[in-house]
N, C-alpha and C positions, 0 to 999 in steps of 0.2 A: 504494500500500500504506500502511496506517496503521501508524505506528511509535510504540510506547510504550516506557517503560523502568522497570525497578526499579534504582534507583541502588545502586552498591556501598557496603556499610556495613562492610567489612573483617571478614568472619567469620573466626573462628580466632585473633583477636588482640584483646585488651582494650586499647583506646586511649581517651583522654579523650573524654567525650561531646560537649563543644564542638567537638572536631575531627571527630567523626562527623557532626554536624549541618552543619559547614562543607563536608565532602565531599559530602554529599547535596545541599546547595544548589548547589554548584558544578556537579555533573553535571546536575542538573535545569535550571539556567540555560542550559547549553550545549545541552541537548536542546530547550529552548524556542526557542532561536535557530535550531536546525536544523529546526524545524517539527514536532516530535513532538507528539502529541495529549495523552497523559496520562502523568504520573509516578505510579507505584503504590508503595504502602508495605505491607510485610508485618507480621505479628504473631508475635513470639517472646518467650518468658519464661524466666527463671531460668537464665541462662547463667553459672553459677558458674565454668565452665572457659573462658569466653570464646569457645567455638566458634561460637555463633550470637550474636555481639555486635550484635544487631539491635534496632531500636526496638520496644518492647513494645506501643505504642498507635498503630495506623495512623491513627486519626482525629486524634489530636494532631499526628502528623507531617504529615499532609495540611494541617492548619490552619497550621502553621508555614511550610511551603513555599508555600502559596497566598498568604501575606502577602508573601513575597519575590519571587514571580513574578507577572506580570500577565496572561499569556495561557494558559499550559499548564494543562490540567485536572489534578486530583489524584484519586487513587483508592485504595481499600482493597483489598489483595490477599493474603488477604481479612481481613475481620473474622470471627473464629471465633465465630459466633453462640451456640453452646451455652455459652460461657464468659462471656457478657455478659447483663446484664438488658436485655430487648428495648426497654423504654420509654426507658432511658438511651441506647441506640443511636439510637432514633427522634429523640430530642431533640438529641443531639450532632451527628448527621449533618445534620439539618435546619438546625441553627445554622451548621455549616460551609458548607452550601449557600448560606445567606444571606450569610455573610462573604465567600465567593468569587464571589458573584453568579452562581451556577449552574454552577460549574466542577467538579462532583463526579461521579465514577463510583463507585457503591456496589457493591463486590465483597464477597461473603460465601462462607463455606465451613463445612463441618462440622468440619474440623480432624483432624489425625492424631497429635498429640503426646499420648500417654497419660500421661506424667509430669506435665505442667503442668495439664491441664484440670481434674482433680479438686481442685486447689487453689482453684479458683474456684467450682465448682458440682458437688456430688456426683452430681447427676442427669445430668451430662455425662460420666460415666466411659466412655471409649472402649472399654473391654473389653466393654461391652454395646452393640454397634454399632446394633442395631435401635432401642433406646431413645434413643440420642443422635441418631439420624437423625430420629426423631419430634420430639424437642426442637428440633432445627435447623429443621425445616419449620414448627413452631408459632411459633418466634421470628420467622421471616421474615414469616409471616402477620400477626403482631401489629404489626410495624413498618409494614407496608404499610397495614393498617387504621387505625393511628394517624395516618398521613400523609394519608389520603384521606377520613376521616369526621369531620364536625364534632362528632358525638356518638358516641364510641368505646366499644364494649363488647367483651368477649371472655371466653369460657369454654371452656377446653381441658383437656388432660391435665395440663399443668404450671402453667398460669397462669389466673387469673381476674381480670378488671379491669372495673369497680372491685372491690376486695375487698369482699365483702358485709358489712353490719352497721354501717357508719360513717354517722353522722348529722351534718349541719351544725348547729352550735349557735350560731354567731356571728350575732347578729341584724342585724349591719351589712349582710348580704346579703339581707335581706328586701326585697321578696318574692322567694322562691327561684325560680330559673328551672326550670320544670317539665321542660325538656329534660334537665337534669342531676340534678334532685332529685325524689324522691317527695313525697307530701303530708306525710309525717312528717320530711322533711329527709334521708332516706337518699340517699346518693350513688349514682346509678344509671347514669350515663354520664359520660365524661371528654372533656375537650378537651385535646389534647396540643399544646403550642406550643414553638418557633415552627413554623409551617407551612413546608414546603420552599419555597425560592425558585423551583425548577424545577417546572413544572406538568405532571403531578400530583406528581411526585417525581423525584429523580435516577435516571438509568439504573441498572437492577439487572443485576449480572453475577454468575453462579454460577461458582465455581472447581471444576472437576471433570473427570475422564476417564471418567465412567460414561455409557453411552448412555441409560439412563432419565432421568438428570438433563438431558441435552440435549433429550430429547423434552418433558419438563415445561417447560423454559425456552422452547422454541418455542411451546408452547401458551399460555404466559403473556406472550409478547412480550419476554422478557428475553434478555440476551446470555450467552455462556459463554466462559470462557477455560480452556484445558486445558494441561497440561504436554506438551511435545513427545513425540510417539510415532510409530510407523510409519505409513505412508500408509493402509493398510487399516484399522488401528485408528482412525485419525483420521476416515476416511470413515464408519466404522460409527457414529460419534457425530454427524457433521455431516449425514448424509443424513436421519435421522429428525428432526433439528432443522429442516432446510430444509423438509421436508414439513409439519411441525406449524406452523411460522411462516408458510408460504405459505397454509395454511388459515386461520390467524388473521387475516392481513392481506388476504386475498382477492386475492392476486397471486402470480405466480411469483417466488419468492425465489432469487437466485443462490446456488449452492453456495459457502460461505465467508462469506456475508453474516451479520453478527451474531455471529460467533464469532472467537476469536483463539487464538494459541498462544504459550505462554511458552517461550523458547528461550535456553539458555546459549550464549554466543558469545564469540569473541575474534578481533579483527583484528590479526594480527601484521605486523611489517615484512617478514617472509618466512614461507614455510611452515615452515621450520626453526625460526625463532625462536618462532612460535606454538606449535608442538608441544612444543618444549623448555620453554616457560614453563608451559603448561597441563597437559601430560600428568601430572605428579606430583599436581597438585591434583585433577584428575578422578579419578584412581585412588584417592586417599585418601578423597575425598568419597563415592564410590559404595561403597567398602568399608564406610564408616561407615553409609550407608543400609542396606546389606544386613544389617549387624549389628543394626539397629533392628527388623528384621522376622524373628523366629526361624523363621517358617514358610516363608521363602524367597520371599515375594511380590516382593521387590526384588532377586532374583538376576538374572543375565543373562537367564535364561529369561523373566523377567517383562517384558523389553523387546523380546522377539521380536514381529514383526508377525503378524497373523492368517495361519495356514497355514504359517508359517515354522518350521523345525526347527533346533535347535542343531547346528552342524557341528563337526568336530574343529578346523577353522580358527578358528571362533568361540571355542571353549573355550581355545585357545592365546593368543588376543588378550588384551591388558590392557583395562581398562575404556575407556580413551581411544580406542583403535582401534575397539573394538566399537561405541561410541556414535557416534563421528565418521563411521564408515563408513555408518551408517544415517541420518545427518542429525538424530539426536536432540539432539546438540550440534553446533555449527557453529564450527569452529576452524581458521583458516588465514590466508592473506594476503587482501587486499581482493578480489581476483578470485575466489578460492575461495568466500569468504563470499557475495558477490553471486551467483555461479552457483548455490550451494545454495538461496538464497532464491528465485531465479528458477525453479529446478526445482520447488520446492514450490508456487509460484504457478501454474505451468503444469499440474502433475499433480493437485493437489487443490483448487486455487482459493484458496490462502492469500492473504488480503487484509489481515490484521491480526496483527502480531507484538508481543509484550511481551519485550523483550530484557534480559538480566541478565548480570552478571559477578561472581557470588558465589564467588570462588576464594580458597582459603586460601593464604597465603604468597606472593602476587603483590604486588610493590611497587605502591603507589598510582599512581606515575608511569607504570607500564606499563598499568594500567587506564585511565588518562586518555588515553594514547597510542592505545589501542585504540578508545576512544570517538571520538577525533579522526579516526582513519582511517575509522571507520564513517560519521561525519557527512560527511566530505569526499569519500570515494571510493566508498561503497556506496549510501547513501541517495539521492544525486542520480540514480542509475540507475532508481529506482522512483517518485520523488515521495513526498510525505508525506500523501496523502489516500487513504482507502479508496474503493472504488467507491460505497459508500453515502454517504460524505461528499461525493464529487463530485456525486452525484445531488442531495443536499440543497442544495449550492451552486448548481447549475443551476436548481433549482426556485425558490430565493430570488431 
């Protein structure tokens, strides 16, 4: 199984940023020693109350960590593309790919934070979901075209490159290269540098729980990482992905290949300690999420699996028991956590996990103890390479 991580950055508490960076480096270094594949970095903004005291720039964080670690890959989980200028993303990620000698996983998403996004780009207002989805797809298209074309042009709904009407007047460049300039010097095509170190570009990962996104990713040969969900919901995404990717590659792709699941976990010294530590954090966090969606998309009913109905027992449960019962979070002692991962591996073909411990109010010492138990007691039961990675190693 491929193991990745999102390092804890102490949400819910404003602490000095040098300490946050130290914590992230420490966790990533230990994960590197344990054989993890990628350390991923999220994007959050404007945490005036400290609740999401997270790095705002995943590219910058990935650059920092890649400098301090020699083997582990670094990934963006995700870059919220509608909030960025696509040419800046193309340049910055390609530069990071060169700095890290090809250790970049390029994760992108549309984003869900309505409050922050319009501060960057009015066209990315999440209240018009159809429009922001078109902007998201166009931005990704621009980035990939910029990485793979020596003479890059684009004309879409939101962007046109080069911007028409500019003429080169500097005679130092005479004779002008006709690939990039017209007879009158008008700038007609662009060269975006640096080119990625990875040929043709870093692996693309979409962050989504939507079946159409999985199908598109399979058709394009991209990966997808989703948030943990019920097994039927997961398979409803993975099966069209497998079919589309199999057709693209001309071979039978195994269920679970090319996809991953982000799971909140905690490995306690006992079942009792794990539940006692994490229960109040999970309850508070999911109450917060539910309040962020007034239409109730993130109520308990939103986490039911396909064909599952809410029972009186479910209604009576707190969030912790409701989610842990379904394996949407995995919190317990080392045996319990390993059993839950093995169950997912056996039932749905889970072969790639992105693990995180973003719990408010949990002392950092407990977070680190949980990582240590995971590294020492859980991971060795699986190994740290996915089936696809094992196949690549054998082929090499």
